[in-house]
One Martini backbone bead per residue (centre of mass of N, CA, C, O) as a GRO file, in nm:
protein
  176
    1MET     BB    1  -0.427  -2.312  -3.140
    2ASN     BB    2  -0.345  -2.018  -3.047
    3ASN     BB    3  -0.082  -1.813  -2.970
    4THR     BB    4  -0.183  -1.736  -2.676
    5SER     BB    5  -0.236  -2.032  -2.580
    6THR     BB    6   0.045  -2.146  -2.653
    7SER     BB    7   0.208  -1.952  -2.467
    8LYS     BB    8   0.075  -2.041  -2.208
    9PHE     BB    9   0.151  -2.339  -2.232
   10LEU     BB   10   0.454  -2.291  -2.235
   11SER     BB   11   0.474  -2.159  -1.962
   12LEU     BB   12   0.371  -2.387  -1.799
   13ILE     BB   13   0.577  -2.607  -1.893
   14LEU     BB   14   0.868  -2.432  -1.887
   15ARG     BB   15   0.813  -2.305  -1.580
   16HIS     BB   16   0.618  -2.520  -1.392
   17LYS     BB   17   0.480  -2.809  -1.559
   18PRO     BB   18   0.629  -3.054  -1.727
   19GLU     BB   19   0.475  -3.314  -1.597
   20GLU     BB   20   0.191  -3.284  -1.747
   21ILE     BB   21   0.355  -3.420  -2.023
   22GLY     BB   22   0.639  -3.572  -1.935
   23LEU     BB   23   0.851  -3.349  -1.905
   24THR     BB   24   1.220  -3.288  -1.922
   25LEU     BB   25   1.437  -3.072  -1.792
   26ASP     BB   26   1.716  -2.951  -1.801
   27PRO     BB   27   1.925  -2.774  -1.578
   28ASN     BB   28   1.866  -2.511  -1.796
   29GLY     BB   29   1.551  -2.557  -1.920
   30TRP     BB   30   1.566  -2.749  -2.152
   31ALA     BB   31   1.388  -2.864  -2.448
   32GLY     BB   32   1.273  -3.055  -2.673
   33ILE     BB   33   1.082  -2.988  -2.940
   34ASP     BB   34   0.983  -3.268  -3.031
   35GLU     BB   35   0.912  -3.368  -2.746
   36LEU     BB   36   0.701  -3.157  -2.691
   37ILE     BB   37   0.511  -3.206  -2.923
   38ASN     BB   38   0.457  -3.507  -2.860
   39LEU     BB   39   0.358  -3.488  -2.563
   40ALA     BB   40   0.126  -3.284  -2.614
   41SER     BB   41  -0.029  -3.468  -2.813
   42ILE     BB   42  -0.091  -3.693  -2.611
   43LYS     BB   43  -0.249  -3.473  -2.425
   44GLY     BB   44  -0.410  -3.281  -2.660
   45THR     BB   45  -0.176  -3.080  -2.781
   46GLN     BB   46  -0.136  -2.889  -3.066
   47LEU     BB   47   0.190  -2.863  -3.215
   48SER     BB   48   0.426  -2.662  -3.399
   49ARG     BB   49   0.715  -2.550  -3.507
   50ALA     BB   50   0.612  -2.297  -3.640
   51GLN     BB   51   0.462  -2.181  -3.402
   52ILE     BB   52   0.691  -2.163  -3.203
   53GLU     BB   53   0.871  -1.981  -3.368
   54THR     BB   54   0.671  -1.745  -3.380
   55ILE     BB   55   0.651  -1.687  -3.076
   56VAL     BB   56   0.951  -1.637  -3.030
   57ALA     BB   57   0.981  -1.405  -3.252
   58GLU     BB   58   0.694  -1.226  -3.168
   59SER     BB   59   0.740  -1.172  -2.879
   60ASP     BB   60   0.745  -0.890  -2.682
   61LYS     BB   61   0.861  -1.062  -2.409
   62GLN     BB   62   1.055  -1.287  -2.462
   63ARG     BB   63   1.005  -1.583  -2.302
   64PHE     BB   64   1.174  -1.733  -2.532
   65ALA     BB   65   1.415  -1.985  -2.643
   66ILE     BB   66   1.631  -2.086  -2.897
   67SER     BB   67   1.863  -2.279  -2.987
   68ALA     BB   68   2.123  -2.256  -3.202
   69ASP     BB   69   2.032  -2.546  -3.337
   70GLY     BB   70   1.695  -2.571  -3.303
   71THR     BB   71   1.620  -2.811  -3.075
   72LYS     BB   72   1.551  -2.605  -2.843
   73ILE     BB   73   1.366  -2.495  -2.537
   74ARG     BB   74   1.309  -2.197  -2.334
   75ALA     BB   75   1.267  -2.014  -2.074
   76ASN     BB   76   1.401  -1.710  -1.957
   77GLN     BB   77   1.187  -1.680  -1.714
   78GLY     BB   78   0.978  -1.768  -1.426
   79HIS     BB   79   1.054  -2.006  -1.248
   80SER     BB   80   0.943  -2.284  -1.032
   81VAL     BB   81   1.153  -2.443  -1.125
   82ASP     BB   82   1.465  -2.598  -1.085
   83ILE     BB   83   1.700  -2.393  -1.248
   84ALA     BB   84   1.985  -2.308  -1.463
   85LEU     BB   85   2.037  -2.026  -1.667
   86GLY     BB   86   2.332  -1.902  -1.675
   87LEU     BB   87   2.369  -1.644  -1.528
   88ILE     BB   88   2.530  -1.330  -1.519
   89PRO     BB   89   2.637  -1.104  -1.339
   90LYS     BB   90   2.507  -0.760  -1.308
   91THR     BB   91   2.504  -0.425  -1.333
   92PRO     BB   92   2.289  -0.209  -1.254
   93PRO     BB   93   2.100   0.030  -1.249
   94GLU     BB   94   2.006   0.260  -1.018
   95GLN     BB   95   1.716   0.203  -1.138
   96LEU     BB   96   1.425   0.016  -1.086
   97PHE     BB   97   1.107  -0.165  -1.162
   98HIS     BB   98   0.790  -0.238  -1.001
   99GLY     BB   99   0.497  -0.419  -1.073
  100THR     BB  100   0.181  -0.374  -0.897
  101ALA     BB  101  -0.067  -0.401  -0.678
  102THR     BB  102  -0.209  -0.226  -0.436
  103ARG     BB  103  -0.302  -0.470  -0.248
  104PHE     BB  104   0.034  -0.530  -0.186
  105LEU     BB  105   0.181  -0.276  -0.065
  106ASP     BB  106   0.190  -0.327   0.248
  107SER     BB  107   0.358  -0.586   0.239
  108ILE     BB  108   0.596  -0.471   0.084
  109ARG     BB  109   0.669  -0.245   0.277
  110GLY     BB  110   0.734  -0.452   0.517
  111SER     BB  111   0.899  -0.705   0.335
  112GLY     BB  112   0.926  -0.679   0.052
  113LEU     BB  113   1.059  -0.851  -0.218
  114HIS     BB  114   0.953  -1.174  -0.335
  115SER     BB  115   0.961  -1.470  -0.532
  116ALA     BB  116   0.815  -1.707  -0.416
  117SER     BB  117   0.762  -1.941  -0.664
  118ARG     BB  118   1.005  -1.824  -0.774
  119GLN     BB  119   1.348  -1.749  -0.833
  120HIS     BB  120   1.273  -1.449  -0.891
  121VAL     BB  121   1.275  -1.113  -0.908
  122HIS     BB  122   1.104  -0.884  -1.114
  123LEU     BB  123   1.258  -0.626  -1.326
  124SER     BB  124   1.239  -0.302  -1.465
  125SER     BB  125   1.381  -0.040  -1.672
  126ASP     BB  126   1.074   0.057  -1.698
  127ARG     BB  127   0.759   0.186  -1.638
  128VAL     BB  128   0.584   0.074  -1.852
  129THR     BB  129   0.635  -0.231  -1.794
  130ALA     BB  130   0.553  -0.222  -1.493
  131GLU     BB  131   0.259  -0.143  -1.549
  132LYS     BB  132   0.181  -0.385  -1.712
  133VAL     BB  133   0.232  -0.585  -1.490
  134GLY     BB  134   0.054  -0.454  -1.265
  135SER     BB  135  -0.228  -0.478  -1.432
  136ARG     BB  136  -0.259  -0.799  -1.408
  137HIS     BB  137  -0.337  -0.755  -1.074
  138GLY     BB  138  -0.460  -0.462  -1.107
  139LYS     BB  139  -0.404  -0.185  -0.965
  140PRO     BB  140  -0.135   0.000  -1.035
  141VAL     BB  141   0.199   0.000  -0.916
  142ILE     BB  142   0.513   0.185  -0.879
  143LEU     BB  143   0.831   0.065  -0.799
  144ILE     BB  144   1.130   0.189  -0.673
  145VAL     BB  145   1.455   0.057  -0.723
  146GLU     BB  146   1.764   0.060  -0.542
  147SER     BB  147   1.990  -0.102  -0.721
  148GLY     BB  148   2.265   0.029  -0.692
  149GLN     BB  149   2.275   0.008  -0.377
  150MET     BB  150   2.233  -0.300  -0.366
  151ALA     BB  151   2.493  -0.377  -0.515
  152ARG     BB  152   2.687  -0.229  -0.315
  153ASP     BB  153   2.565  -0.421  -0.074
  154GLY     BB  154   2.561  -0.731  -0.237
  155HIS     BB  155   2.364  -0.766  -0.448
  156VAL     BB  156   2.227  -0.966  -0.696
  157PHE     BB  157   2.229  -0.945  -1.064
  158TYR     BB  158   2.030  -1.012  -1.354
  159LEU     BB  159   2.007  -1.059  -1.715
  160SER     BB  160   1.799  -1.146  -1.931
  161GLU     BB  161   1.742  -1.219  -2.262
  162ASN     BB  162   1.461  -1.011  -2.233
  163GLY     BB  163   1.539  -0.768  -2.010
  164VAL     BB  164   1.510  -0.890  -1.731
  165TRP     BB  165   1.544  -0.827  -1.402
  166LEU     BB  166   1.724  -1.021  -1.142
  167THR     BB  167   1.648  -1.127  -0.806
  168ASP     BB  168   1.596  -1.260  -0.499
  169SER     BB  169   1.551  -0.967  -0.353
  170VAL     BB  170   1.374  -0.687  -0.185
  171PRO     BB  171   1.425  -0.475   0.038
  172ALA     BB  172   1.239  -0.222   0.174
  173LYS     BB  173   1.478   0.001   0.185
  174TYR     BB  174   1.484  -0.010  -0.166
  175LEU     BB  175   1.198   0.140  -0.167
  176GLY     BB  176   1.017   0.417  -0.339
   0.00000   0.00000   0.00000
């Protein structure tokens, strides 16, 4: 399995469907690396510790983290399974960005941004990243989120380990 396929597999298992290989995530989303490798192998997916470490170290999106003791791995954000990432609320910059496809724009303008099947709405601190995200879903459009005003109005923001800003939702009135 190449690194791209392995990264997609890890995203599926660590963010959405750990049960597909019989894996149980702890309440903070961590899984033992050895257990992950063994269970994946039983289900026909070959992983190695070296390959996992390479993906974690070299991923430009920094989707995963390895624990300080090197025994566990977790996804940094994007979970549809219920976990507590242990994130601490942070004050966001005045503006953040959200990349989406033009076909979703009318719905978003009407009801805002919602986490859907994920735990949080994902926001970028720069337009370039937001455009990359939006282009994965079709013709991209970049929405400006008035995050500073949202925070002053009581909305909570978190900054994940890989620099993605997270919040529960973004009401339409904060979208520019």
